[in-house]
All heavy atoms as a GROMACS GRO file, in nm:
protein
  531
    1MET      N    1   0.083  -0.117   0.000
    1MET     CA    2  -0.001   0.001  -0.001
    1MET      C    3   0.088   0.122   0.002
    1MET      O    4   0.194   0.123   0.063
    1MET     CB    5  -0.092   0.003   0.123
    1MET     CG    6  -0.192  -0.106   0.125
    1MET     SD    7  -0.309  -0.085   0.261
    1MET     CE    8  -0.397   0.060   0.204
    2GLY      N    9   0.040   0.225  -0.071
    2GLY     CA   10   0.117   0.344  -0.077
    2GLY      C   11   0.033   0.467  -0.111
    2GLY      O   12  -0.090   0.454  -0.132
    3ILE      N   13   0.098   0.582  -0.116
    3ILE     CA   14   0.032   0.706  -0.145
    3ILE      C   15  -0.013   0.701  -0.289
    3ILE      O   16   0.063   0.660  -0.379
    3ILE     CB   17   0.124   0.824  -0.119
    3ILE    CG1   18   0.161   0.830   0.030
    3ILE    CG2   19   0.062   0.955  -0.164
    3ILE    CD1   20   0.264   0.933   0.069
    4ALA      N   21  -0.137   0.746  -0.316
    4ALA     CA   22  -0.200   0.737  -0.448
    4ALA      C   23  -0.132   0.842  -0.540
    4ALA      O   24  -0.177   0.956  -0.549
    4ALA     CB   25  -0.348   0.760  -0.441
    5ARG      N   26  -0.028   0.796  -0.608
    5ARG     CA   27   0.041   0.883  -0.705
    5ARG      C   28   0.062   0.793  -0.828
    5ARG      O   29   0.082   0.672  -0.820
    5ARG     CB   30   0.177   0.925  -0.653
    5ARG     CG   31   0.175   1.006  -0.526
    5ARG     CD   32   0.155   1.156  -0.547
    5ARG     NE   33   0.255   1.212  -0.637
    5ARG     CZ   34   0.371   1.264  -0.599
    5ARG    NH1   35   0.405   1.263  -0.470
    5ARG    NH2   36   0.452   1.314  -0.686
    6PRO      N   37   0.056   0.854  -0.950
    6PRO     CA   38   0.069   0.773  -1.073
    6PRO      C   39   0.197   0.687  -1.079
    6PRO      O   40   0.197   0.580  -1.130
    6PRO     CB   41   0.067   0.879  -1.180
    6PRO     CG   42   0.007   0.999  -1.121
    6PRO     CD   43   0.035   0.995  -0.975
    7GLU      N   44   0.303   0.735  -1.024
    7GLU     CA   45   0.431   0.668  -1.033
    7GLU      C   46   0.448   0.548  -0.936
    7GLU      O   47   0.532   0.464  -0.951
    7GLU     CB   48   0.551   0.763  -1.015
    7GLU     CG   49   0.556   0.830  -0.878
    7GLU     CD   50   0.486   0.965  -0.874
    7GLU    OE1   51   0.390   0.989  -0.952
    7GLU    OE2   52   0.526   1.044  -0.786
    8LEU      N   53   0.355   0.536  -0.839
    8LEU     CA   54   0.362   0.426  -0.745
    8LEU      C   55   0.361   0.290  -0.812
    8LEU      O   56   0.447   0.206  -0.784
    8LEU     CB   57   0.246   0.433  -0.644
    8LEU     CG   58   0.235   0.314  -0.547
    8LEU    CD1   59   0.358   0.311  -0.452
    8LEU    CD2   60   0.108   0.323  -0.464
    9ILE      N   61   0.274   0.270  -0.906
    9ILE     CA   62   0.256   0.140  -0.971
    9ILE      C   63   0.388   0.107  -1.049
    9ILE      O   64   0.438  -0.002  -1.038
    9ILE     CB   65   0.136   0.136  -1.060
    9ILE    CG1   66   0.009   0.160  -0.979
    9ILE    CG2   67   0.126   0.010  -1.141
    9ILE    CD1   68  -0.113   0.199  -1.057
   10ASP      N   69   0.438   0.204  -1.124
   10ASP     CA   70   0.561   0.181  -1.200
   10ASP      C   71   0.680   0.150  -1.108
   10ASP      O   72   0.760   0.062  -1.142
   10ASP     CB   73   0.592   0.305  -1.286
   10ASP     CG   74   0.494   0.324  -1.399
   10ASP    OD1   75   0.425   0.228  -1.441
   10ASP    OD2   76   0.478   0.436  -1.443
   11LEU      N   77   0.690   0.214  -0.996
   11LEU     CA   78   0.800   0.189  -0.903
   11LEU      C   79   0.793   0.049  -0.848
   11LEU      O   80   0.892  -0.021  -0.836
   11LEU     CB   81   0.802   0.293  -0.792
   11LEU     CG   82   0.838   0.438  -0.830
   11LEU    CD1   83   0.807   0.533  -0.719
   11LEU    CD2   84   0.981   0.445  -0.877
   12VAL      N   85   0.671   0.008  -0.813
   12VAL     CA   86   0.652  -0.129  -0.757
   12VAL      C   87   0.683  -0.231  -0.863
   12VAL      O   88   0.760  -0.328  -0.838
   12VAL     CB   89   0.507  -0.148  -0.703
   12VAL    CG1   90   0.480  -0.292  -0.671
   12VAL    CG2   91   0.486  -0.058  -0.581
   13VAL      N   92   0.633  -0.215  -0.984
   13VAL     CA   93   0.661  -0.312  -1.088
   13VAL      C   94   0.808  -0.317  -1.123
   13VAL      O   95   0.866  -0.426  -1.148
   13VAL     CB   96   0.576  -0.278  -1.215
   13VAL    CG1   97   0.621  -0.364  -1.332
   13VAL    CG2   98   0.429  -0.301  -1.188
   14GLU      N   99   0.878  -0.204  -1.119
   14GLU     CA  100   1.023  -0.202  -1.148
   14GLU      C  101   1.098  -0.288  -1.046
   14GLU      O  102   1.186  -0.362  -1.090
   14GLU     CB  103   1.070  -0.055  -1.138
   14GLU     CG  104   1.217  -0.042  -1.162
   14GLU     CD  105   1.262   0.105  -1.145
   14GLU    OE1  106   1.191   0.195  -1.193
   14GLU    OE2  107   1.368   0.122  -1.085
   15VAL      N  108   1.066  -0.279  -0.918
   15VAL     CA  109   1.131  -0.362  -0.820
   15VAL      C  110   1.102  -0.512  -0.841
   15VAL      O  111   1.190  -0.595  -0.838
   15VAL     CB  112   1.091  -0.321  -0.676
   15VAL    CG1  113   1.142  -0.421  -0.572
   15VAL    CG2  114   1.147  -0.180  -0.644
   16ILE      N  115   0.975  -0.542  -0.868
   16ILE     CA  116   0.934  -0.680  -0.890
   16ILE      C  117   1.008  -0.737  -1.010
   16ILE      O  118   1.064  -0.849  -1.011
   16ILE     CB  119   0.785  -0.691  -0.911
   16ILE    CG1  120   0.706  -0.645  -0.788
   16ILE    CG2  121   0.743  -0.834  -0.951
   16ILE    CD1  122   0.717  -0.731  -0.668
   17GLN      N  123   1.014  -0.660  -1.121
   17GLN     CA  124   1.082  -0.706  -1.243
   17GLN      C  125   1.232  -0.737  -1.218
   17GLN      O  126   1.287  -0.830  -1.281
   17GLN     CB  127   1.066  -0.606  -1.354
   17GLN     CG  128   0.928  -0.594  -1.412
   17GLN     CD  129   0.897  -0.713  -1.503
   17GLN    OE1  130   0.969  -0.809  -1.516
   17GLN    NE2  131   0.777  -0.706  -1.561
   18ARG      N  132   1.291  -0.659  -1.133
   18ARG     CA  133   1.434  -0.678  -1.106
   18ARG      C  134   1.463  -0.810  -1.039
   18ARG      O  135   1.568  -0.874  -1.061
   18ARG     CB  136   1.485  -0.562  -1.017
   18ARG     CG  137   1.614  -0.504  -1.058
   18ARG     CD  138   1.666  -0.390  -0.979
   18ARG     NE  139   1.600  -0.351  -0.858
   18ARG     CZ  140   1.541  -0.231  -0.839
   18ARG    NH1  141   1.535  -0.143  -0.939
   18ARG    NH2  142   1.489  -0.200  -0.724
   19HIS      N  143   1.370  -0.860  -0.956
   19HIS     CA  144   1.396  -0.981  -0.878
   19HIS      C  145   1.312  -1.097  -0.916
   19HIS      O  146   1.344  -1.213  -0.878
   19HIS     CB  147   1.373  -0.947  -0.727
   19HIS     CG  148   1.464  -0.843  -0.680
   19HIS    ND1  149   1.599  -0.866  -0.656
   19HIS    CD2  150   1.444  -0.713  -0.652
   19HIS    CE1  151   1.655  -0.752  -0.617
   19HIS    NE2  152   1.562  -0.661  -0.612
   20ALA      N  153   1.206  -1.078  -0.992
   20ALA     CA  154   1.117  -1.188  -1.040
   20ALA      C  155   1.065  -1.145  -1.176
   20ALA      O  156   0.944  -1.110  -1.187
   20ALA     CB  157   1.008  -1.215  -0.943
   21PRO      N  158   1.148  -1.142  -1.283
   21PRO     CA  159   1.105  -1.095  -1.411
   21PRO      C  160   0.984  -1.174  -1.461
   21PRO      O  161   0.968  -1.292  -1.440
   21PRO     CB  162   1.226  -1.123  -1.501
   21PRO     CG  163   1.343  -1.137  -1.407
   21PRO     CD  164   1.284  -1.192  -1.279
   22GLY      N  165   0.893  -1.100  -1.525
   22GLY     CA  166   0.772  -1.162  -1.578
   22GLY      C  167   0.679  -1.057  -1.638
   22GLY      O  168   0.711  -0.937  -1.637
   23ASP      N  169   0.570  -1.101  -1.690
   23ASP     CA  170   0.471  -1.012  -1.751
   23ASP      C  171   0.358  -0.995  -1.650
   23ASP      O  172   0.271  -1.080  -1.633
   23ASP     CB  173   0.420  -1.078  -1.878
   23ASP     CG  174   0.326  -0.984  -1.955
   23ASP    OD1  175   0.336  -0.862  -1.938
   23ASP    OD2  176   0.239  -1.036  -2.031
   24TYR      N  177   0.366  -0.882  -1.575
   24TYR     CA  178   0.270  -0.862  -1.465
   24TYR      C  179   0.167  -0.755  -1.500
   24TYR      O  180   0.197  -0.657  -1.565
   24TYR     CB  181   0.347  -0.815  -1.339
   24TYR     CG  182   0.446  -0.920  -1.292
   24TYR    CD1  183   0.581  -0.898  -1.303
   24TYR    CD2  184   0.402  -1.038  -1.238
   24TYR    CE1  185   0.675  -0.994  -1.257
   24TYR    CE2  186   0.491  -1.134  -1.195
   24TYR     CZ  187   0.624  -1.109  -1.204
   24TYR     OH  188   0.715  -1.203  -1.159
   25THR      N  189   0.048  -0.776  -1.450
   25THR     CA  190  -0.060  -0.680  -1.460
   25THR      C  191  -0.107  -0.655  -1.316
   25THR      O  192  -0.182  -0.734  -1.260
   25THR     CB  193  -0.180  -0.735  -1.544
   25THR    OG1  194  -0.130  -0.771  -1.671
   25THR    CG2  195  -0.288  -0.630  -1.556
   26PRO      N  196  -0.056  -0.546  -1.256
   26PRO     CA  197  -0.088  -0.516  -1.116
   26PRO      C  198  -0.238  -0.489  -1.101
   26PRO      O  199  -0.300  -0.428  -1.187
   26PRO     CB  200  -0.010  -0.395  -1.082
   26PRO     CG  201   0.086  -0.376  -1.194
   26PRO     CD  202   0.035  -0.449  -1.314
   27GLN      N  203  -0.291  -0.534  -0.991
   27GLN     CA  204  -0.430  -0.497  -0.952
   27GLN      C  205  -0.417  -0.377  -0.857
   27GLN      O  206  -0.341  -0.386  -0.759
   27GLN     CB  207  -0.503  -0.613  -0.884
   27GLN     CG  208  -0.525  -0.730  -0.977
   27GLN     CD  209  -0.595  -0.846  -0.905
   27GLN    OE1  210  -0.604  -0.847  -0.783
   27GLN    NE2  211  -0.643  -0.938  -0.982
   28VAL      N  212  -0.492  -0.273  -0.884
   28VAL     CA  213  -0.486  -0.152  -0.804
   28VAL      C  214  -0.622  -0.123  -0.742
   28VAL      O  215  -0.724  -0.118  -0.816
   28VAL     CB  216  -0.437  -0.033  -0.889
   28VAL    CG1  217  -0.427   0.093  -0.801
   28VAL    CG2  218  -0.301  -0.064  -0.954
   29LYS      N  219  -0.624  -0.104  -0.613
   29LYS     CA  220  -0.750  -0.072  -0.547
   29LYS      C  221  -0.731   0.057  -0.464
   29LYS      O  222  -0.644   0.056  -0.374
   29LYS     CB  223  -0.794  -0.188  -0.455
   29LYS     CG  224  -0.922  -0.163  -0.388
   29LYS     CD  225  -0.960  -0.281  -0.302
   29LYS     CE  226  -1.090  -0.256  -0.227
   29LYS     NZ  227  -1.122  -0.363  -0.131
   30PRO      N  228  -0.806   0.161  -0.491
   30PRO     CA  229  -0.788   0.286  -0.414
   30PRO      C  230  -0.856   0.273  -0.279
   30PRO      O  231  -0.951   0.196  -0.258
   30PRO     CB  232  -0.862   0.390  -0.499
   30PRO     CG  233  -0.960   0.312  -0.580
   30PRO     CD  234  -0.902   0.176  -0.601
   31SER      N  235  -0.807   0.354  -0.184
   31SER     CA  236  -0.870   0.357  -0.052
   31SER      C  237  -1.001   0.431  -0.063
   31SER      O  238  -1.028   0.497  -0.165
   31SER     CB  239  -0.777   0.430   0.048
   31SER     OG  240  -0.755   0.565   0.012
   32SER      N  241  -1.081   0.428   0.041
   32SER     CA  242  -1.214   0.488   0.037
   32SER      C  243  -1.207   0.642   0.012
   32SER      O  244  -1.294   0.695  -0.055
   32SER     CB  245  -1.291   0.463   0.166
   32SER     OG  246  -1.220   0.512   0.278
   33LYS      N  247  -1.104   0.708   0.061
   33LYS     CA  248  -1.092   0.854   0.040
   33LYS      C  249  -1.000   0.885  -0.079
   33LYS      O  250  -0.985   1.000  -0.112
   33LYS     CB  251  -1.038   0.922   0.165
   33LYS     CG  252  -1.133   0.915   0.282
   33LYS     CD  253  -1.078   0.989   0.400
   33LYS     CE  254  -1.176   0.974   0.518
   33LYS     NZ  255  -1.128   1.042   0.636
   34GLY      N  256  -0.943   0.783  -0.136
   34GLY     CA  257  -0.856   0.803  -0.255
   34GLY      C  258  -0.716   0.854  -0.224
   34GLY      O  259  -0.642   0.881  -0.316
   35ASN      N  260  -0.672   0.854  -0.097
   35ASN     CA  261  -0.542   0.897  -0.064
   35ASN      C  262  -0.435   0.793  -0.084
   35ASN      O  263  -0.318   0.823  -0.098
   35ASN     CB  264  -0.540   0.949   0.080
   35ASN     CG  265  -0.628   1.068   0.106
   35ASN    OD1  266  -0.642   1.152   0.020
   35ASN    ND2  267  -0.688   1.074   0.224
   36TYR      N  268  -0.476   0.666  -0.077
   36TYR     CA  269  -0.382   0.555  -0.085
   36TYR      C  270  -0.428   0.457  -0.198
   36TYR      O  271  -0.543   0.457  -0.233
   36TYR     CB  272  -0.375   0.480   0.047
   36TYR     CG  273  -0.321   0.568   0.157
   36TYR    CD1  274  -0.402   0.640   0.240
   36TYR    CD2  275  -0.184   0.582   0.176
   36TYR    CE1  276  -0.354   0.721   0.342
   36TYR    CE2  277  -0.133   0.665   0.274
   36TYR     CZ  278  -0.217   0.735   0.358
   36TYR     OH  279  -0.168   0.816   0.455
   37GLN      N  280  -0.337   0.367  -0.235
   37GLN     CA  281  -0.367   0.263  -0.330
   37GLN      C  282  -0.303   0.137  -0.282
   37GLN      O  283  -0.190   0.139  -0.237
   37GLN     CB  284  -0.307   0.295  -0.470
   37GLN     CG  285  -0.371   0.409  -0.540
   37GLN     CD  286  -0.304   0.433  -0.676
   37GLN    OE1  287  -0.182   0.421  -0.690
   37GLN    NE2  288  -0.384   0.474  -0.772
   38ALA      N  289  -0.380   0.029  -0.298
   38ALA     CA  290  -0.323  -0.103  -0.274
   38ALA      C  291  -0.284  -0.160  -0.411
   38ALA      O  292  -0.369  -0.167  -0.502
   38ALA     CB  293  -0.426  -0.196  -0.208
   39VAL      N  294  -0.158  -0.196  -0.425
   39VAL     CA  295  -0.108  -0.251  -0.550
   39VAL      C  296  -0.076  -0.399  -0.523
   39VAL      O  297   0.008  -0.428  -0.441
   39VAL     CB  298   0.020  -0.176  -0.597
   39VAL    CG1  299   0.070  -0.237  -0.727
   39VAL    CG2  300  -0.006  -0.029  -0.611
   40SER      N  301  -0.146  -0.489  -0.595
   40SER     CA  302  -0.128  -0.632  -0.575
   40SER      C  303  -0.066  -0.693  -0.700
   40SER      O  304  -0.116  -0.672  -0.811
   40SER     CB  305  -0.261  -0.700  -0.548
   40SER     OG  306  -0.316  -0.650  -0.431
   41ILE      N  307   0.043  -0.773  -0.678
   41ILE     CA  308   0.106  -0.843  -0.788
   41ILE      C  309   0.140  -0.981  -0.734
   41ILE      O  310   0.196  -0.998  -0.628
   41ILE     CB  311   0.236  -0.776  -0.832
   41ILE    CG1  312   0.207  -0.633  -0.882
   41ILE    CG2  313   0.306  -0.860  -0.941
   41ILE    CD1  314   0.332  -0.556  -0.919
   42THR      N  315   0.100  -1.084  -0.807
   42THR     CA  316   0.126  -1.222  -0.771
   42THR      C  317   0.248  -1.274  -0.845
   42THR      O  318   0.258  -1.262  -0.969
   42THR     CB  319   0.005  -1.314  -0.799
   42THR    OG1  320  -0.108  -1.265  -0.732
   42THR    CG2  321   0.034  -1.458  -0.760
   43ILE      N  322   0.347  -1.321  -0.772
   43ILE     CA  323   0.469  -1.376  -0.833
   43ILE      C  324   0.488  -1.519  -0.787
   43ILE      O  325   0.425  -1.565  -0.689
   43ILE     CB  326   0.594  -1.295  -0.794
   43ILE    CG1  327   0.630  -1.310  -0.647
   43ILE    CG2  328   0.580  -1.148  -0.830
   43ILE    CD1  329   0.769  -1.280  -0.612
   44THR      N  330   0.578  -1.589  -0.851
   44THR     CA  331   0.619  -1.721  -0.805
   44THR      C  332   0.762  -1.710  -0.753
   44THR      O  333   0.854  -1.689  -0.833
   44THR     CB  334   0.611  -1.828  -0.922
   44THR    OG1  335   0.479  -1.831  -0.968
   44THR    CG2  336   0.654  -1.964  -0.875
   45ALA      N  337   0.775  -1.714  -0.625
   45ALA     CA  338   0.907  -1.701  -0.561
   45ALA      C  339   0.987  -1.833  -0.574
   45ALA      O  340   0.928  -1.938  -0.570
   45ALA     CB  341   0.893  -1.658  -0.416
   46THR      N  342   1.116  -1.819  -0.589
   46THR     CA  343   1.200  -1.938  -0.604
   46THR      C  344   1.281  -1.967  -0.479
   46THR      O  345   1.326  -2.077  -0.459
   46THR     CB  346   1.297  -1.920  -0.724
   46THR    OG1  347   1.373  -1.800  -0.702
   46THR    CG2  348   1.217  -1.915  -0.857
   47HIS      N  349   1.297  -1.867  -0.391
   47HIS     CA  350   1.371  -1.890  -0.263
   47HIS      C  351   1.338  -1.778  -0.164
   47HIS      O  352   1.295  -1.670  -0.201
   47HIS     CB  353   1.519  -1.903  -0.288
   47HIS     CG  354   1.578  -1.794  -0.371
   47HIS    ND1  355   1.617  -1.675  -0.320
   47HIS    CD2  356   1.602  -1.794  -0.503
   47HIS    CE1  357   1.661  -1.599  -0.419
   47HIS    NE2  358   1.654  -1.665  -0.531
   48ILE      N  359   1.360  -1.804  -0.036
   48ILE     CA  360   1.321  -1.711   0.068
   48ILE      C  361   1.400  -1.583   0.061
   48ILE      O  362   1.346  -1.474   0.092
   48ILE     CB  363   1.336  -1.776   0.208
   48ILE    CG1  364   1.271  -1.686   0.318
   48ILE    CG2  365   1.482  -1.808   0.241
   48ILE    CD1  366   1.126  -1.669   0.305
   49GLU      N  367   1.525  -1.585   0.014
   49GLU     CA  368   1.604  -1.463   0.002
   49GLU      C  369   1.541  -1.370  -0.097
   49GLU      O  370   1.546  -1.248  -0.084
   49GLU     CB  371   1.748  -1.496  -0.039
   49GLU     CG  372   1.830  -1.568   0.067
   49GLU     CD  373   1.807  -1.717   0.067
   49GLU    OE1  374   1.738  -1.773  -0.022
   49GLU    OE2  375   1.853  -1.781   0.164
   50GLN      N  376   1.480  -1.423  -0.201
   50GLN     CA  377   1.411  -1.342  -0.302
   50GLN      C  378   1.296  -1.267  -0.240
   50GLN      O  379   1.277  -1.144  -0.262
   50GLN     CB  380   1.361  -1.429  -0.416
   50GLN     CG  381   1.287  -1.360  -0.525
   50GLN     CD  382   1.226  -1.453  -0.626
   50GLN    OE1  383   1.191  -1.568  -0.589
   50GLN    NE2  384   1.218  -1.411  -0.750
   51VAL      N  385   1.218  -1.336  -0.158
   51VAL     CA  386   1.104  -1.273  -0.086
   51VAL      C  387   1.155  -1.164   0.008
   51VAL      O  388   1.098  -1.051   0.013
   51VAL     CB  389   1.021  -1.379  -0.016
   51VAL    CG1  390   0.910  -1.314   0.067
   51VAL    CG2  391   0.967  -1.481  -0.112
   52GLU      N  392   1.257  -1.195   0.086
   52GLU     CA  393   1.314  -1.098   0.181
   52GLU      C  394   1.364  -0.973   0.112
   52GLU      O  395   1.338  -0.863   0.158
   52GLU     CB  396   1.420  -1.162   0.267
   52GLU     CG  397   1.366  -1.266   0.361
   52GLU     CD  398   1.474  -1.351   0.427
   52GLU    OE1  399   1.595  -1.346   0.382
   52GLU    OE2  400   1.446  -1.422   0.524
   53THR      N  401   1.430  -0.992  -0.003
   53THR     CA  402   1.480  -0.880  -0.079
   53THR      C  403   1.365  -0.797  -0.132
   53THR      O  404   1.369  -0.671  -0.131
   53THR     CB  405   1.572  -0.928  -0.194
   53THR    OG1  406   1.681  -0.999  -0.139
   53THR    CG2  407   1.622  -0.810  -0.276
   54LEU      N  408   1.261  -0.859  -0.184
   54LEU     CA  409   1.148  -0.788  -0.233
   54LEU      C  410   1.082  -0.702  -0.123
   54LEU      O  411   1.049  -0.585  -0.145
   54LEU     CB  412   1.046  -0.882  -0.296
   54LEU     CG  413   1.081  -0.936  -0.434
   54LEU    CD1  414   0.989  -1.049  -0.472
   54LEU    CD2  415   1.072  -0.821  -0.537
   55TYR      N  416   1.060  -0.761  -0.007
   55TYR     CA  417   1.002  -0.686   0.105
   55TYR      C  418   1.088  -0.563   0.138
   55TYR      O  419   1.036  -0.457   0.160
   55TYR     CB  420   0.988  -0.775   0.229
   55TYR     CG  421   0.857  -0.847   0.236
   55TYR    CD1  422   0.837  -0.970   0.177
   55TYR    CD2  423   0.745  -0.791   0.307
   55TYR    CE1  424   0.717  -1.035   0.186
   55TYR    CE2  425   0.628  -0.856   0.319
   55TYR     CZ  426   0.612  -0.982   0.253
   55TYR     OH  427   0.492  -1.045   0.260
   56GLU      N  428   1.218  -0.587   0.145
   56GLU     CA  429   1.305  -0.474   0.182
   56GLU      C  430   1.302  -0.363   0.076
   56GLU      O  431   1.285  -0.245   0.111
   56GLU     CB  432   1.448  -0.524   0.198
   56GLU     CG  433   1.545  -0.418   0.238
   56GLU     CD  434   1.689  -0.470   0.257
   56GLU    OE1  435   1.708  -0.595   0.266
   56GLU    OE2  436   1.779  -0.386   0.260
   57GLU      N  437   1.318  -0.401  -0.054
   57GLU     CA  438   1.325  -0.300  -0.154
   57GLU      C  439   1.188  -0.228  -0.183
   57GLU      O  440   1.186  -0.112  -0.208
   57GLU     CB  441   1.377  -0.358  -0.285
   57GLU     CG  442   1.527  -0.392  -0.273
   57GLU     CD  443   1.592  -0.412  -0.410
   57GLU    OE1  444   1.540  -0.370  -0.514
   57GLU    OE2  445   1.696  -0.481  -0.411
   58LEU      N  446   1.079  -0.306  -0.172
   58LEU     CA  447   0.950  -0.242  -0.182
   58LEU      C  448   0.926  -0.148  -0.066
   58LEU      O  449   0.872  -0.038  -0.084
   58LEU     CB  450   0.837  -0.347  -0.188
   58LEU     CG  451   0.834  -0.429  -0.316
   58LEU    CD1  452   0.743  -0.551  -0.298
   58LEU    CD2  453   0.794  -0.343  -0.436
   59GLY      N  454   0.969  -0.183   0.053
   59GLY     CA  455   0.955  -0.098   0.169
   59GLY      C  456   1.038   0.029   0.163
   59GLY      O  457   1.007   0.130   0.225
   60ASN      N  458   1.145   0.025   0.081
   60ASN     CA  459   1.230   0.142   0.066
   60ASN      C  460   1.180   0.244  -0.035
   60ASN      O  461   1.233   0.355  -0.046
   60ASN     CB  462   1.372   0.099   0.023
   60ASN     CG  463   1.446   0.032   0.138
   60ASN    OD1  464   1.419   0.057   0.257
   60ASN    ND2  465   1.542  -0.050   0.106
   61ILE      N  466   1.076   0.210  -0.110
   61ILE     CA  467   1.014   0.307  -0.200
   61ILE      C  468   0.948   0.415  -0.115
   61ILE      O  469   0.869   0.388  -0.028
   61ILE     CB  470   0.911   0.239  -0.293
   61ILE    CG1  471   0.979   0.133  -0.381
   61ILE    CG2  472   0.837   0.342  -0.379
   61ILE    CD1  473   0.884   0.046  -0.462
   62GLU      N  474   0.978   0.538  -0.148
   62GLU     CA  475   0.934   0.650  -0.066
   62GLU      C  476   0.780   0.659  -0.055
   62GLU      O  477   0.724   0.694   0.053
   62GLU     CB  478   0.985   0.783  -0.125
   62GLU     CG  479   0.956   0.902  -0.037
   62GLU     CD  480   1.022   1.028  -0.090
   62GLU    OE1  481   1.125   1.018  -0.155
   62GLU    OE2  482   0.963   1.136  -0.064
   63LEU      N  483   0.710   0.625  -0.161
   63LEU     CA  484   0.562   0.633  -0.157
   63LEU      C  485   0.496   0.514  -0.087
   63LEU      O  486   0.380   0.524  -0.049
   63LEU     CB  487   0.507   0.642  -0.299
   63LEU     CG  488   0.548   0.763  -0.381
   63LEU    CD1  489   0.499   0.752  -0.526
   63LEU    CD2  490   0.495   0.888  -0.318
   64VAL      N  491   0.566   0.407  -0.067
   64VAL     CA  492   0.512   0.286  -0.001
   64VAL      C  493   0.500   0.308   0.148
   64VAL      O  494   0.592   0.352   0.215
   64VAL     CB  495   0.593   0.161  -0.035
   64VAL    CG1  496   0.551   0.044   0.049
   64VAL    CG2  497   0.585   0.130  -0.185
   65ARG      N  498   0.384   0.272   0.201
   65ARG     CA  499   0.359   0.281   0.344
   65ARG      C  500   0.355   0.144   0.414
   65ARG      O  501   0.379   0.136   0.531
   65ARG     CB  502   0.229   0.358   0.374
   65ARG     CG  503   0.235   0.500   0.325
   65ARG     CD  504   0.342   0.576   0.409
   65ARG     NE  505   0.356   0.712   0.365
   65ARG     CZ  506   0.463   0.756   0.294
   65ARG    NH1  507   0.559   0.674   0.258
   65ARG    NH2  508   0.473   0.886   0.260
   66MET      N  509   0.322   0.039   0.337
   66MET     CA  510   0.312  -0.094   0.398
   66MET      C  511   0.333  -0.199   0.291
   66MET      O  512   0.280  -0.188   0.181
   66MET     CB  513   0.172  -0.111   0.462
   66MET     CG  514   0.152  -0.242   0.532
   66MET     SD  515  -0.017  -0.264   0.597
   66MET     CE  516  -0.036  -0.120   0.694
   67VAL      N  517   0.407  -0.303   0.325
   67VAL     CA  518   0.427  -0.416   0.237
   67VAL      C  519   0.374  -0.542   0.306
   67VAL      O  520   0.412  -0.573   0.417
   67VAL     CB  521   0.578  -0.438   0.198
   67VAL    CG1  522   0.597  -0.552   0.108
   67VAL    CG2  523   0.636  -0.310   0.139
   68LEU      N  524   0.283  -0.610   0.237
   68LEU     CA  525   0.227  -0.734   0.292
   68LEU      C  526   0.262  -0.849   0.203
   68LEU      O  527   0.267  -0.839   0.084
   68LEU     CB  528   0.073  -0.723   0.307
   68LEU     CG  529   0.022  -0.607   0.394
   68LEU    CD1  530  -0.126  -0.598   0.379
   68LEU    CD2  531   0.063  -0.640   0.535
   0.00000   0.00000   0.00000
């Protein structure tokens, strides 16, 4: 989840592509007031280090407020 800005989706997909390349179509759901967006992408992880790196790098995106 992150602040509702147009670049949020591109930044999230960029990190995902770096660690789990694929053809992704993110699902985006705005919050009730439109201030935040939930960006969902399903990947197939190959090892735990990949998942840990994704959590860390996604959390480092300035617009991201929560990684689940």
